[in-house]
Structures are given as C-alpha cells and as structure tokens.
PyMOL Python script that loads the backbone (N, CA, C, O; Angstrom):
from pymol import cmd

cmd.read_pdbstr("""\
ATOM      1  N   UNK A   1       6.708   7.475  -2.957  1.00  0.00           N
ATOM      2  CA  UNK A   1       6.480   6.438  -2.395  1.00  0.00           C
ATOM      3  C   UNK A   1       4.830   5.809  -3.307  1.00  0.00           C
ATOM      4  O   UNK A   1       4.102   6.334  -4.149  1.00  0.00           O
ATOM      5  N   UNK A   2       4.821   5.263  -3.015  1.00  0.00           N
ATOM      6  CA  UNK A   2       3.426   4.725  -4.177  1.00  0.00           C
ATOM      7  C   UNK A   2       1.766   4.951  -3.739  1.00  0.00           C
ATOM      8  O   UNK A   2       1.381   4.517  -2.654  1.00  0.00           O
ATOM      9  N   UNK A   3       0.848   5.641  -4.639  1.00  0.00           N
ATOM     10  CA  UNK A   3       0.043   5.865  -4.168  1.00  0.00           C
ATOM     11  C   UNK A   3      -1.359   5.464  -4.412  1.00  0.00           C
ATOM     12  O   UNK A   3      -2.441   6.049  -4.384  1.00  0.00           O
ATOM     13  N   UNK A   4      -0.708   3.500  -4.820  1.00  0.00           N
ATOM     14  CA  UNK A   4      -1.603   2.495  -5.104  1.00  0.00           C
ATOM     15  C   UNK A   4      -0.978   1.886  -4.575  1.00  0.00           C
ATOM     16  O   UNK A   4       0.252   1.943  -4.557  1.00  0.00           O
ATOM     17  N   UNK A   5      -2.126   0.659  -3.635  1.00  0.00           N
ATOM     18  CA  UNK A   5      -1.291  -1.028  -3.391  1.00  0.00           C
ATOM     19  C   UNK A   5      -0.750  -1.551  -4.824  1.00  0.00           C
ATOM     20  O   UNK A   5      -1.172  -1.219  -5.932  1.00  0.00           O
ATOM     21  N   UNK A   6       0.318  -2.476  -4.509  1.00  0.00           N
ATOM     22  CA  UNK A   6       1.199  -3.247  -5.018  1.00  0.00           C
ATOM     23  C   UNK A   6       0.405  -4.552  -5.345  1.00  0.00           C
ATOM     24  O   UNK A   6       0.496  -5.009  -6.484  1.00  0.00           O
ATOM     25  N   UNK A   7      -0.352  -5.163  -4.427  1.00  0.00           N
ATOM     26  CA  UNK A   7      -1.388  -6.527  -4.427  1.00  0.00           C
ATOM     27  C   UNK A   7      -2.787  -5.771  -5.146  1.00  0.00           C
ATOM     28  O   UNK A   7      -3.488  -6.722  -5.493  1.00  0.00           O
ATOM     29  N   UNK A   8      -3.284  -4.867  -5.407  1.00  0.00           N
ATOM     30  CA  UNK A   8      -4.778  -4.956  -5.218  1.00  0.00           C
ATOM     31  C   UNK A   8      -5.069  -3.921  -6.330  1.00  0.00           C
ATOM     32  O   UNK A   8      -6.125  -3.929  -6.963  1.00  0.00           O
ATOM     33  N   UNK A   9      -3.699  -2.694  -6.609  1.00  0.00           N
ATOM     34  CA  UNK A   9      -4.129  -2.399  -7.445  1.00  0.00           C
ATOM     35  C   UNK A   9      -4.705  -0.895  -7.252  1.00  0.00           C
ATOM     36  O   UNK A   9      -4.365   0.048  -7.968  1.00  0.00           O
ATOM     37  N   UNK A  10      -6.063  -0.771  -5.670  1.00  0.00           N
ATOM     38  CA  UNK A  10      -6.730   0.224  -5.148  1.00  0.00           C
ATOM     39  C   UNK A  10      -6.043   1.219  -5.158  1.00  0.00           C
ATOM     40  O   UNK A  10      -4.842   1.112  -5.405  1.00  0.00           O
ATOM     41  N   UNK A  11      -6.616   2.445  -4.896  1.00  0.00           N
ATOM     42  CA  UNK A  11      -5.443   3.221  -4.312  1.00  0.00           C
ATOM     43  C   UNK A  11      -5.609   3.427  -2.483  1.00  0.00           C
ATOM     44  O   UNK A  11      -6.615   3.205  -1.808  1.00  0.00           O
ATOM     45  N   UNK A  12      -4.452   3.848  -2.088  1.00  0.00           N
ATOM     46  CA  UNK A  12      -4.581   4.047  -0.345  1.00  0.00           C
ATOM     47  C   UNK A  12      -4.192   5.219   0.190  1.00  0.00           C
ATOM     48  O   UNK A  12      -3.595   6.149  -0.353  1.00  0.00           O
ATOM     49  N   UNK A  13      -4.541   5.117   1.194  1.00  0.00           N
ATOM     50  CA  UNK A  13      -4.617   6.689   1.982  1.00  0.00           C
ATOM     51  C   UNK A  13      -3.719   7.402   1.589  1.00  0.00           C
ATOM     52  O   UNK A  13      -3.911   8.611   1.715  1.00  0.00           O
ATOM     53  N   UNK A  14      -2.490   6.969   1.009  1.00  0.00           N
ATOM     54  CA  UNK A  14      -1.406   8.297   0.548  1.00  0.00           C
ATOM     55  C   UNK A  14      -2.500   8.962  -0.561  1.00  0.00           C
ATOM     56  O   UNK A  14      -2.923  10.110  -0.421  1.00  0.00           O
ATOM     57  N   UNK A  15      -2.810   8.280  -1.430  1.00  0.00           N
ATOM     58  CA  UNK A  15      -3.592   8.991  -2.713  1.00  0.00           C
ATOM     59  C   UNK A  15      -4.543   9.954  -2.294  1.00  0.00           C
ATOM     60  O   UNK A  15      -4.638  11.123  -2.668  1.00  0.00           O
ATOM     61  N   UNK A  16      -5.436   9.157  -1.241  1.00  0.00           N
ATOM     62  CA  UNK A  16      -6.498   9.897  -0.446  1.00  0.00           C
ATOM     63  C   UNK A  16      -5.938  11.178  -0.200  1.00  0.00           C
ATOM     64  O   UNK A  16      -6.451  12.171  -0.715  1.00  0.00           O
ATOM     65  N   UNK A  17      -4.875  11.265   0.579  1.00  0.00           N
ATOM     66  CA  UNK A  17      -4.145  12.097   1.513  1.00  0.00           C
ATOM     67  C   UNK A  17      -3.564  12.998   0.833  1.00  0.00           C
ATOM     68  O   UNK A  17      -3.452  14.121   1.326  1.00  0.00           O
ATOM     69  N   UNK A  18      -3.041  12.709  -0.505  1.00  0.00           N
ATOM     70  CA  UNK A  18      -2.299  13.992  -1.499  1.00  0.00           C
ATOM     71  C   UNK A  18      -3.534  14.624  -2.715  1.00  0.00           C
ATOM     72  O   UNK A  18      -3.208  15.570  -3.432  1.00  0.00           O
ATOM     73  N   UNK A  19      -4.849  14.030  -2.829  1.00  0.00           N
ATOM     74  CA  UNK A  19      -5.348  14.204  -4.087  1.00  0.00           C
ATOM     75  C   UNK A  19      -6.863  14.047  -3.902  1.00  0.00           C
ATOM     76  O   UNK A  19      -7.681  14.054  -4.822  1.00  0.00           O
ATOM     77  N   UNK A  20      -7.169  13.885  -2.432  1.00  0.00           N
ATOM     78  CA  UNK A  20      -8.564  13.862  -2.005  1.00  0.00           C
ATOM     79  C   UNK A  20      -8.989  15.274  -2.180  1.00  0.00           C
ATOM     80  O   UNK A  20      -9.933  15.511  -2.934  1.00  0.00           O
ATOM     81  N   UNK A  21      -8.330  16.310  -1.501  1.00  0.00           N
ATOM     82  CA  UNK A  21      -8.611  17.936  -1.667  1.00  0.00           C
ATOM     83  C   UNK A  21      -8.713  18.658  -2.906  1.00  0.00           C
ATOM     84  O   UNK A  21      -9.363  19.658  -3.207  1.00  0.00           O
ATOM     85  N   UNK A  22      -7.909  17.913  -3.568  1.00  0.00           N
ATOM     86  CA  UNK A  22      -7.913  18.218  -5.411  1.00  0.00           C
ATOM     87  C   UNK A  22      -9.234  17.829  -5.802  1.00  0.00           C
ATOM     88  O   UNK A  22      -9.897  18.534  -6.563  1.00  0.00           O
ATOM     89  N   UNK A  23      -9.589  16.925  -5.406  1.00  0.00           N
ATOM     90  CA  UNK A  23     -10.485  15.793  -6.277  1.00  0.00           C
ATOM     91  C   UNK A  23     -11.846  16.365  -5.843  1.00  0.00           C
ATOM     92  O   UNK A  23     -12.712  16.607  -6.685  1.00  0.00           O
ATOM     93  N   UNK A  24     -12.037  16.583  -4.517  1.00  0.00           N
ATOM     94  CA  UNK A  24     -13.092  17.340  -3.500  1.00  0.00           C
ATOM     95  C   UNK A  24     -13.327  19.079  -4.416  1.00  0.00           C
ATOM     96  O   UNK A  24     -14.421  19.583  -4.671  1.00  0.00           O
ATOM     97  N   UNK A  25     -12.226  19.560  -4.682  1.00  0.00           N
ATOM     98  CA  UNK A  25     -11.984  21.040  -4.689  1.00  0.00           C
ATOM     99  C   UNK A  25     -13.217  21.115  -6.744  1.00  0.00           C
ATOM    100  O   UNK A  25     -14.127  21.838  -7.152  1.00  0.00           O
ATOM    101  N   UNK A  26     -12.437  19.927  -7.334  1.00  0.00           N
ATOM    102  CA  UNK A  26     -12.551  19.794  -8.394  1.00  0.00           C
ATOM    103  C   UNK A  26     -14.033  19.691  -8.568  1.00  0.00           C
ATOM    104  O   UNK A  26     -14.769  20.645  -8.822  1.00  0.00           O
ATOM    105  N   UNK A  27     -14.366  18.579  -8.424  1.00  0.00           N
ATOM    106  CA  UNK A  27     -16.101  18.285  -8.048  1.00  0.00           C
ATOM    107  C   UNK A  27     -16.874  19.472  -7.952  1.00  0.00           C
ATOM    108  O   UNK A  27     -17.635  19.954  -8.791  1.00  0.00           O
ATOM    109  N   UNK A  28     -16.525  19.952  -6.613  1.00  0.00           N
ATOM    110  CA  UNK A  28     -17.445  21.326  -6.279  1.00  0.00           C
ATOM    111  C   UNK A  28     -17.243  22.232  -7.077  1.00  0.00           C
ATOM    112  O   UNK A  28     -18.247  22.918  -7.267  1.00  0.00           O
ATOM    113  N   UNK A  29     -16.088  22.624  -7.803  1.00  0.00           N
ATOM    114  CA  UNK A  29     -16.250  24.028  -8.806  1.00  0.00           C
ATOM    115  C   UNK A  29     -16.810  23.583 -10.136  1.00  0.00           C
ATOM    116  O   UNK A  29     -17.354  24.432 -10.842  1.00  0.00           O
ATOM    117  N   UNK A  30     -16.694  21.825 -10.706  1.00  0.00           N
ATOM    118  CA  UNK A  30     -17.739  21.746 -12.094  1.00  0.00           C
ATOM    119  C   UNK A  30     -19.104  21.150 -11.708  1.00  0.00           C
ATOM    120  O   UNK A  30     -19.761  20.488 -12.512  1.00  0.00           O
ATOM    121  N   UNK A  31     -19.642  21.490 -10.040  1.00  0.00           N
ATOM    122  CA  UNK A  31     -21.380  20.944 -10.281  1.00  0.00           C
ATOM    123  C   UNK A  31     -20.829  19.380  -9.966  1.00  0.00           C
ATOM    124  O   UNK A  31     -21.670  19.089  -9.115  1.00  0.00           O
ATOM    125  N   UNK A  32     -20.294  18.622 -10.037  1.00  0.00           N
ATOM    126  CA  UNK A  32     -19.942  17.157  -9.674  1.00  0.00           C
ATOM    127  C   UNK A  32     -20.232  16.850  -8.431  1.00  0.00           C
ATOM    128  O   UNK A  32     -19.988  17.566  -7.460  1.00  0.00           O
ATOM    129  N   UNK A  33     -20.848  15.602  -8.408  1.00  0.00           N
ATOM    130  CA  UNK A  33     -20.963  14.796  -7.041  1.00  0.00           C
ATOM    131  C   UNK A  33     -19.408  14.053  -7.114  1.00  0.00           C
ATOM    132  O   UNK A  33     -18.600  14.070  -8.042  1.00  0.00           O
ATOM    133  N   UNK A  34     -19.317  13.393  -5.760  1.00  0.00           N
ATOM    134  CA  UNK A  34     -17.858  13.016  -5.065  1.00  0.00           C
ATOM    135  C   UNK A  34     -18.290  12.163  -4.699  1.00  0.00           C
ATOM    136  O   UNK A  34     -19.394  12.299  -4.171  1.00  0.00           O
ATOM    137  N   UNK A  35     -17.646  10.716  -4.767  1.00  0.00           N
ATOM    138  CA  UNK A  35     -18.036   9.882  -3.516  1.00  0.00           C
ATOM    139  C   UNK A  35     -16.626   8.789  -3.180  1.00  0.00           C
ATOM    140  O   UNK A  35     -15.872   8.432  -4.085  1.00  0.00           O
ATOM    141  N   UNK A  36     -16.497   8.466  -2.095  1.00  0.00           N
ATOM    142  CA  UNK A  36     -15.474   7.614  -2.218  1.00  0.00           C
ATOM    143  C   UNK A  36     -15.600   6.118  -0.764  1.00  0.00           C
ATOM    144  O   UNK A  36     -16.199   6.031   0.308  1.00  0.00           O
ATOM    145  N   UNK A  37     -14.775   5.305  -1.463  1.00  0.00           N
ATOM    146  CA  UNK A  37     -15.505   3.938  -0.199  1.00  0.00           C
ATOM    147  C   UNK A  37     -14.157   3.788   0.225  1.00  0.00           C
ATOM    148  O   UNK A  37     -13.262   3.529  -0.580  1.00  0.00           O
ATOM    149  N   UNK A  38     -13.977   3.923   1.339  1.00  0.00           N
ATOM    150  CA  UNK A  38     -12.580   3.122   2.476  1.00  0.00           C
ATOM    151  C   UNK A  38     -12.788   1.916   3.000  1.00  0.00           C
ATOM    152  O   UNK A  38     -13.831   1.438   3.447  1.00  0.00           O
ATOM    153  N   UNK A  39     -11.633   1.420   2.906  1.00  0.00           N
ATOM    154  CA  UNK A  39     -11.998  -0.019   3.700  1.00  0.00           C
ATOM    155  C   UNK A  39     -10.847  -0.742   4.051  1.00  0.00           C
ATOM    156  O   UNK A  39      -9.886  -1.170   3.411  1.00  0.00           O
ATOM    157  N   UNK A  40     -11.150  -0.767   5.098  1.00  0.00           N
ATOM    158  CA  UNK A  40      -9.997  -1.283   6.450  1.00  0.00           C
ATOM    159  C   UNK A  40     -10.091  -2.939   6.837  1.00  0.00           C
ATOM    160  O   UNK A  40     -10.775  -3.531   7.672  1.00  0.00           O
ATOM    161  N   UNK A  41      -9.167  -3.378   5.922  1.00  0.00           N
ATOM    162  CA  UNK A  41      -9.605  -5.293   6.229  1.00  0.00           C
ATOM    163  C   UNK A  41      -8.930  -5.179   7.928  1.00  0.00           C
ATOM    164  O   UNK A  41      -7.751  -4.876   8.111  1.00  0.00           O
ATOM    165  N   UNK A  42      -9.883  -5.473   9.061  1.00  0.00           N
ATOM    166  CA  UNK A  42      -9.874  -5.323  10.236  1.00  0.00           C
ATOM    167  C   UNK A  42      -9.744  -6.649  10.679  1.00  0.00           C
ATOM    168  O   UNK A  42     -10.688  -7.433  10.575  1.00  0.00           O
ATOM    169  N   UNK A  43      -8.435  -7.043  11.265  1.00  0.00           N
ATOM    170  CA  UNK A  43      -7.984  -8.595  11.811  1.00  0.00           C
ATOM    171  C   UNK A  43      -7.972  -8.957  10.889  1.00  0.00           C
ATOM    172  O   UNK A  43      -8.932  -9.690  10.649  1.00  0.00           O
ATOM    173  N   UNK A  44      -6.816  -8.723   9.559  1.00  0.00           N
ATOM    174  CA  UNK A  44      -6.358  -9.295   9.034  1.00  0.00           C
ATOM    175  C   UNK A  44      -5.108 -10.228   9.061  1.00  0.00           C
ATOM    176  O   UNK A  44      -5.033 -10.974   8.085  1.00  0.00           O
ATOM    177  N   UNK A  45      -4.616 -10.279   9.518  1.00  0.00           N
ATOM    178  CA  UNK A  45      -3.294 -11.327  10.377  1.00  0.00           C
ATOM    179  C   UNK A  45      -4.220 -12.494  10.864  1.00  0.00           C
ATOM    180  O   UNK A  45      -3.433 -13.405  11.122  1.00  0.00           O
ATOM    181  N   UNK A  46      -5.615 -12.967  11.143  1.00  0.00           N
ATOM    182  CA  UNK A  46      -6.210 -13.538  11.621  1.00  0.00           C
ATOM    183  C   UNK A  46      -6.524 -14.495  10.521  1.00  0.00           C
ATOM    184  O   UNK A  46      -6.601 -15.712  10.690  1.00  0.00           O
ATOM    185  N   UNK A  47      -6.731 -13.780   9.197  1.00  0.00           N
ATOM    186  CA  UNK A  47      -7.036 -14.287   7.629  1.00  0.00           C
ATOM    187  C   UNK A  47      -5.775 -15.104   7.943  1.00  0.00           C
ATOM    188  O   UNK A  47      -5.766 -16.302   8.226  1.00  0.00           O
ATOM    189  N   UNK A  48      -4.628 -14.227   7.846  1.00  0.00           N
ATOM    190  CA  UNK A  48      -3.002 -14.561   6.911  1.00  0.00           C
ATOM    191  C   UNK A  48      -2.697 -16.400   7.676  1.00  0.00           C
ATOM    192  O   UNK A  48      -2.333 -17.441   7.129  1.00  0.00           O
ATOM    193  N   UNK A  49      -3.060 -16.075   9.136  1.00  0.00           N
ATOM    194  CA  UNK A  49      -2.736 -16.956  10.102  1.00  0.00           C
ATOM    195  C   UNK A  49      -4.019 -17.893   9.623  1.00  0.00           C
ATOM    196  O   UNK A  49      -3.552 -19.000   9.355  1.00  0.00           O
ATOM    197  N   UNK A  50      -4.971 -17.886   9.482  1.00  0.00           N
ATOM    198  CA  UNK A  50      -5.728 -18.951   9.750  1.00  0.00           C
ATOM    199  C   UNK A  50      -5.292 -19.760   7.704  1.00  0.00           C
ATOM    200  O   UNK A  50      -5.487 -20.963   7.531  1.00  0.00           O
ATOM    201  N   UNK A  51      -4.920 -19.143   6.865  1.00  0.00           N
ATOM    202  CA  UNK A  51      -5.583 -19.696   5.552  1.00  0.00           C
ATOM    203  C   UNK A  51      -3.868 -19.129   4.902  1.00  0.00           C
ATOM    204  O   UNK A  51      -3.537 -19.352   3.737  1.00  0.00           O
ATOM    205  N   UNK A  52      -3.227 -18.614   5.608  1.00  0.00           N
ATOM    206  CA  UNK A  52      -1.609 -18.790   4.748  1.00  0.00           C
ATOM    207  C   UNK A  52      -1.472 -17.423   3.848  1.00  0.00           C
ATOM    208  O   UNK A  52      -2.143 -16.393   3.781  1.00  0.00           O
ATOM    209  N   UNK A  53      -0.862 -17.667   3.507  1.00  0.00           N
ATOM    210  CA  UNK A  53      -0.390 -16.423   2.250  1.00  0.00           C
ATOM    211  C   UNK A  53      -0.889 -16.238   1.315  1.00  0.00           C
ATOM    212  O   UNK A  53      -1.294 -15.244   0.713  1.00  0.00           O
ATOM    213  N   UNK A  54      -0.856 -17.865   1.072  1.00  0.00           N
ATOM    214  CA  UNK A  54      -1.307 -18.176  -0.695  1.00  0.00           C
ATOM    215  C   UNK A  54      -2.830 -17.747  -0.374  1.00  0.00           C
ATOM    216  O   UNK A  54      -3.351 -16.893  -1.092  1.00  0.00           O
ATOM    217  N   UNK A  55      -3.341 -18.154   0.382  1.00  0.00           N
ATOM    218  CA  UNK A  55      -5.006 -18.389   0.535  1.00  0.00           C
ATOM    219  C   UNK A  55      -5.574 -16.885   1.132  1.00  0.00           C
ATOM    220  O   UNK A  55      -6.773 -16.642   1.270  1.00  0.00           O
ATOM    221  N   UNK A  56      -4.317 -15.795   1.503  1.00  0.00           N
ATOM    222  CA  UNK A  56      -5.226 -14.654   2.136  1.00  0.00           C
ATOM    223  C   UNK A  56      -5.102 -13.888   0.891  1.00  0.00           C
ATOM    224  O   UNK A  56      -6.013 -13.101   0.632  1.00  0.00           O
ATOM    225  N   UNK A  57      -4.012 -14.010  -0.004  1.00  0.00           N
ATOM    226  CA  UNK A  57      -4.020 -13.204  -1.035  1.00  0.00           C
ATOM    227  C   UNK A  57      -5.633 -12.956  -2.151  1.00  0.00           C
ATOM    228  O   UNK A  57      -5.938 -12.008  -2.875  1.00  0.00           O
ATOM    229  N   UNK A  58      -6.353 -14.234  -1.858  1.00  0.00           N
ATOM    230  CA  UNK A  58      -7.240 -14.020  -2.345  1.00  0.00           C
ATOM    231  C   UNK A  58      -8.592 -12.947  -1.813  1.00  0.00           C
ATOM    232  O   UNK A  58      -9.481 -12.417  -2.478  1.00  0.00           O
ATOM    233  N   UNK A  59      -8.286 -12.906  -0.286  1.00  0.00           N
ATOM    234  CA  UNK A  59      -9.010 -11.717   0.274  1.00  0.00           C
ATOM    235  C   UNK A  59      -8.911 -10.404  -0.251  1.00  0.00           C
ATOM    236  O   UNK A  59      -9.736  -9.609  -0.702  1.00  0.00           O
ATOM    237  N   UNK A  60      -7.200 -10.379  -0.002  1.00  0.00           N
ATOM    238  CA  UNK A  60      -6.714  -8.779  -0.349  1.00  0.00           C
ATOM    239  C   UNK A  60      -6.929  -8.431  -1.564  1.00  0.00           C
ATOM    240  O   UNK A  60      -7.134  -7.244  -1.821  1.00  0.00           O
ATOM    241  N   UNK A  61      -6.923  -9.599  -2.759  1.00  0.00           N
ATOM    242  CA  UNK A  61      -7.493  -9.435  -4.132  1.00  0.00           C
ATOM    243  C   UNK A  61      -8.817  -8.816  -4.765  1.00  0.00           C
ATOM    244  O   UNK A  61      -9.057  -8.160  -5.779  1.00  0.00           O
ATOM    245  N   UNK A  62      -9.345  -9.173  -4.019  1.00  0.00           N
ATOM    246  CA  UNK A  62     -10.719  -9.071  -4.221  1.00  0.00           C
ATOM    247  C   UNK A  62     -11.204  -7.051  -3.700  1.00  0.00           C
ATOM    248  O   UNK A  62     -11.605  -6.267  -4.561  1.00  0.00           O
ATOM    249  N   UNK A  63     -11.088  -6.781  -2.722  1.00  0.00           N
ATOM    250  CA  UNK A  63     -11.596  -5.281  -2.940  1.00  0.00           C
ATOM    251  C   UNK A  63     -11.293  -4.677  -4.091  1.00  0.00           C
ATOM    252  O   UNK A  63     -12.155  -4.105  -4.759  1.00  0.00           O
ATOM    253  N   UNK A  64      -9.481  -4.772  -4.593  1.00  0.00           N
ATOM    254  CA  UNK A  64      -9.657  -4.554  -5.724  1.00  0.00           C
ATOM    255  C   UNK A  64     -10.232  -4.696  -7.132  1.00  0.00           C
ATOM    256  O   UNK A  64      -9.917  -3.969  -8.074  1.00  0.00           O
ATOM    257  N   UNK A  65     -11.052  -5.643  -7.180  1.00  0.00           N
ATOM    258  CA  UNK A  65     -11.429  -6.667  -8.309  1.00  0.00           C
ATOM    259  C   UNK A  65     -13.160  -5.910  -8.181  1.00  0.00           C
ATOM    260  O   UNK A  65     -13.963  -5.933  -9.114  1.00  0.00           O
ATOM    261  N   UNK A  66     -13.404  -5.343  -6.947  1.00  0.00           N
ATOM    262  CA  UNK A  66     -14.879  -4.905  -6.622  1.00  0.00           C
ATOM    263  C   UNK A  66     -15.584  -3.780  -7.297  1.00  0.00           C
ATOM    264  O   UNK A  66     -16.718  -3.755  -7.776  1.00  0.00           O
ATOM    265  N   UNK A  67     -14.419  -2.598  -7.213  1.00  0.00           N
ATOM    266  CA  UNK A  67     -14.488  -1.769  -7.954  1.00  0.00           C
ATOM    267  C   UNK A  67     -15.298  -1.881  -9.477  1.00  0.00           C
ATOM    268  O   UNK A  67     -16.323  -1.200  -9.443  1.00  0.00           O
ATOM    269  N   UNK A  68     -15.150  -2.380 -10.435  1.00  0.00           N
ATOM    270  CA  UNK A  68     -15.710  -2.651 -11.184  1.00  0.00           C
ATOM    271  C   UNK A  68     -16.784  -3.129 -11.119  1.00  0.00           C
ATOM    272  O   UNK A  68     -17.476  -2.776 -12.074  1.00  0.00           O
ATOM    273  N   UNK A  69     -17.537  -4.120 -10.085  1.00  0.00           N
ATOM    274  CA  UNK A  69     -18.490  -4.885  -9.915  1.00  0.00           C
ATOM    275  C   UNK A  69     -19.398  -3.970  -9.463  1.00  0.00           C
ATOM    276  O   UNK A  69     -20.527  -4.047  -9.949  1.00  0.00           O
ATOM    277  N   UNK A  70     -19.154  -3.024  -8.559  1.00  0.00           N
ATOM    278  CA  UNK A  70     -19.541  -1.589  -8.062  1.00  0.00           C
ATOM    279  C   UNK A  70     -20.023  -0.933  -8.917  1.00  0.00           C
ATOM    280  O   UNK A  70     -21.142  -0.448  -8.747  1.00  0.00           O
ATOM    281  N   UNK A  71     -19.396  -0.757  -9.945  1.00  0.00           N
ATOM    282  CA  UNK A  71     -19.527   0.498 -10.677  1.00  0.00           C
ATOM    283  C   UNK A  71     -20.810  -0.441 -11.594  1.00  0.00           C
ATOM    284  O   UNK A  71     -21.586   0.396 -12.055  1.00  0.00           O
ATOM    285  N   UNK A  72     -20.996  -1.039 -11.758  1.00  0.00           N
ATOM    286  CA  UNK A  72     -22.171  -1.864 -12.629  1.00  0.00           C
ATOM    287  C   UNK A  72     -23.281  -2.157 -11.694  1.00  0.00           C
ATOM    288  O   UNK A  72     -24.120  -3.020 -11.953  1.00  0.00           O
ATOM    289  N   UNK A  73     -23.296  -1.485 -10.661  1.00  0.00           N
ATOM    290  CA  UNK A  73     -24.232  -2.378  -9.558  1.00  0.00           C
ATOM    291  C   UNK A  73     -24.584  -0.920  -9.554  1.00  0.00           C
ATOM    292  O   UNK A  73     -25.686  -0.979  -9.008  1.00  0.00           O
ATOM    293  N   UNK A  74     -24.423   0.058  -9.745  1.00  0.00           N
ATOM    294  CA  UNK A  74     -24.854   1.975  -9.261  1.00  0.00           C
ATOM    295  C   UNK A  74     -25.316   2.153 -10.886  1.00  0.00           C
ATOM    296  O   UNK A  74     -26.290   2.879 -11.086  1.00  0.00           O
ATOM    297  N   UNK A  75     -24.618   1.482 -12.121  1.00  0.00           N
ATOM    298  CA  UNK A  75     -25.169   1.892 -13.124  1.00  0.00           C
ATOM    299  C   UNK A  75     -26.769   0.779 -13.260  1.00  0.00           C
ATOM    300  O   UNK A  75     -27.804   1.242 -13.739  1.00  0.00           O
ATOM    301  N   UNK A  76     -26.688  -0.406 -12.844  1.00  0.00           N
ATOM    302  CA  UNK A  76     -27.799  -0.968 -13.047  1.00  0.00           C
ATOM    303  C   UNK A  76     -29.208  -0.251 -12.351  1.00  0.00           C
ATOM    304  O   UNK A  76     -30.348  -0.129 -12.799  1.00  0.00           O
ATOM    305  N   UNK A  77     -28.414   0.275 -10.687  1.00  0.00           N
ATOM    306  CA  UNK A  77     -30.070   1.148  -9.780  1.00  0.00           C
ATOM    307  C   UNK A  77     -30.200   2.290 -10.906  1.00  0.00           C
ATOM    308  O   UNK A  77     -31.331   2.606 -11.276  1.00  0.00           O
ATOM    309  N   UNK A  78     -29.166   2.864 -11.413  1.00  0.00           N
ATOM    310  CA  UNK A  78     -29.844   4.417 -11.658  1.00  0.00           C
ATOM    311  C   UNK A  78     -30.527   4.137 -13.022  1.00  0.00           C
ATOM    312  O   UNK A  78     -31.401   4.990 -13.176  1.00  0.00           O
ATOM    313  N   UNK A  79     -30.477   3.282 -14.073  1.00  0.00           N
ATOM    314  CA  UNK A  79     -31.509   2.554 -14.996  1.00  0.00           C
ATOM    315  C   UNK A  79     -32.683   2.045 -14.617  1.00  0.00           C
ATOM    316  O   UNK A  79     -33.763   2.192 -15.189  1.00  0.00           O
ATOM    317  N   UNK A  80     -32.300   1.034 -12.977  1.00  0.00           N
ATOM    318  CA  UNK A  80     -34.074   0.870 -12.701  1.00  0.00           C
ATOM    319  C   UNK A  80     -34.760   2.241 -12.298  1.00  0.00           C
ATOM    320  O   UNK A  80     -35.977   2.347 -12.452  1.00  0.00           O
ATOM    321  N   UNK A  81     -34.037   3.269 -11.800  1.00  0.00           N
ATOM    322  CA  UNK A  81     -34.678   3.989 -10.892  1.00  0.00           C
ATOM    323  C   UNK A  81     -35.143   4.697 -12.355  1.00  0.00           C
ATOM    324  O   UNK A  81     -36.316   5.061 -12.445  1.00  0.00           O
ATOM    325  N   UNK A  82     -34.522   4.833 -13.138  1.00  0.00           N
ATOM    326  CA  UNK A  82     -34.514   5.992 -14.202  1.00  0.00           C
ATOM    327  C   UNK A  82     -36.586   5.163 -15.186  1.00  0.00           C
ATOM    328  O   UNK A  82     -37.636   5.791 -15.321  1.00  0.00           O
ATOM    329  N   UNK A  83     -36.305   3.809 -15.563  1.00  0.00           N
ATOM    330  CA  UNK A  83     -37.051   3.178 -15.475  1.00  0.00           C
ATOM    331  C   UNK A  83     -38.577   3.064 -15.238  1.00  0.00           C
ATOM    332  O   UNK A  83     -39.589   3.164 -15.931  1.00  0.00           O
ATOM    333  N   UNK A  84     -38.153   2.699 -13.390  1.00  0.00           N
ATOM    334  CA  UNK A  84     -39.272   2.906 -12.686  1.00  0.00           C
ATOM    335  C   UNK A  84     -39.853   4.499 -12.626  1.00  0.00           C
ATOM    336  O   UNK A  84     -41.054   4.490 -12.359  1.00  0.00           O
ATOM    337  N   UNK A  85     -39.403   5.614 -12.775  1.00  0.00           N
ATOM    338  CA  UNK A  85     -40.078   7.007 -12.657  1.00  0.00           C
ATOM    339  C   UNK A  85     -40.637   6.977 -14.029  1.00  0.00           C
ATOM    340  O   UNK A  85     -41.624   7.710 -13.962  1.00  0.00           O
ATOM    341  N   UNK A  86     -40.514   6.420 -15.508  1.00  0.00           N
ATOM    342  CA  UNK A  86     -41.306   6.987 -16.298  1.00  0.00           C
ATOM    343  C   UNK A  86     -42.423   5.676 -16.671  1.00  0.00           C
ATOM    344  O   UNK A  86     -43.389   5.626 -17.432  1.00  0.00           O
ATOM    345  N   UNK A  87     -41.796   4.674 -15.759  1.00  0.00           N
ATOM    346  CA  UNK A  87     -43.169   4.114 -15.941  1.00  0.00           C
ATOM    347  C   UNK A  87     -44.518   4.391 -14.863  1.00  0.00           C
ATOM    348  O   UNK A  87     -45.603   3.819 -14.962  1.00  0.00           O
ATOM    349  N   UNK A  88     -44.140   5.447 -13.786  1.00  0.00           N
ATOM    350  CA  UNK A  88     -44.673   5.788 -12.890  1.00  0.00           C
ATOM    351  C   UNK A  88     -45.172   4.915 -11.905  1.00  0.00           C
ATOM    352  O   UNK A  88     -46.299   4.796 -11.425  1.00  0.00           O
ATOM    353  N   UNK A  89     -43.742   4.124 -11.626  1.00  0.00           N
ATOM    354  CA  UNK A  89     -43.557   3.877 -10.292  1.00  0.00           C
ATOM    355  C   UNK A  89     -43.207   3.991  -8.923  1.00  0.00           C
ATOM    356  O   UNK A  89     -43.239   3.217  -7.967  1.00  0.00           O
ATOM    357  N   UNK A  90     -42.711   5.694  -9.167  1.00  0.00           N
ATOM    358  CA  UNK A  90     -41.716   6.240  -8.101  1.00  0.00           C
ATOM    359  C   UNK A  90     -42.438   7.376  -7.964  1.00  0.00           C
ATOM    360  O   UNK A  90     -42.073   8.247  -7.174  1.00  0.00           O
TER     361      UNK A  90
END
""", "prot")
cmd.dss("prot")
cmd.show_as("cartoon", "prot")
cmd.util.cbc("prot")
cmd.orient("prot")
C-alpha cells in the first residue's frame, strides 16, 4: 500500500502509522524537535457534489502544495524573531 496520496503527493495516515514512531524516536535520540500537521477534509463529498470532480481537484491538491508555503512562513517567522531579539524588541 502507498504511503502517500496519489493526487496530492502528501503523506497519508499509513505513513504516519508506519513511520511516525521511528521519526519520533530519531528526533528524541538526536535532540531534534518534531512537528506534524494532520488535515482531515471534512464533508468533502459536499465540495465534490457542488463543484464536480474537476472543481474539487483544486481543493484536494492545495494541501500538498501548502507544505512549501508553510515552510516559507516558518523560516520568515524565525528570521523575524531573530531580528527582533537582536534589535532589543524581544
């Protein structure tokens, strides 16, 4: 069975179930932090019924694309906090 969604490319719950504990142990052993974001698209059938299969594809593929934007946001937030700290604003 696949460990990622064929449409979005995002990891799925099978991946989390099979690799989550390994990743957690690795992070703990190496003193790293570990975060996970789990999304559940509730009532997706309504989106599919309203916009059709073609329209709903844009909704489904967006979460996988968001991982890059989230990473950019975290890097920018970290840089802003670092800058504020050195400017005496923290």
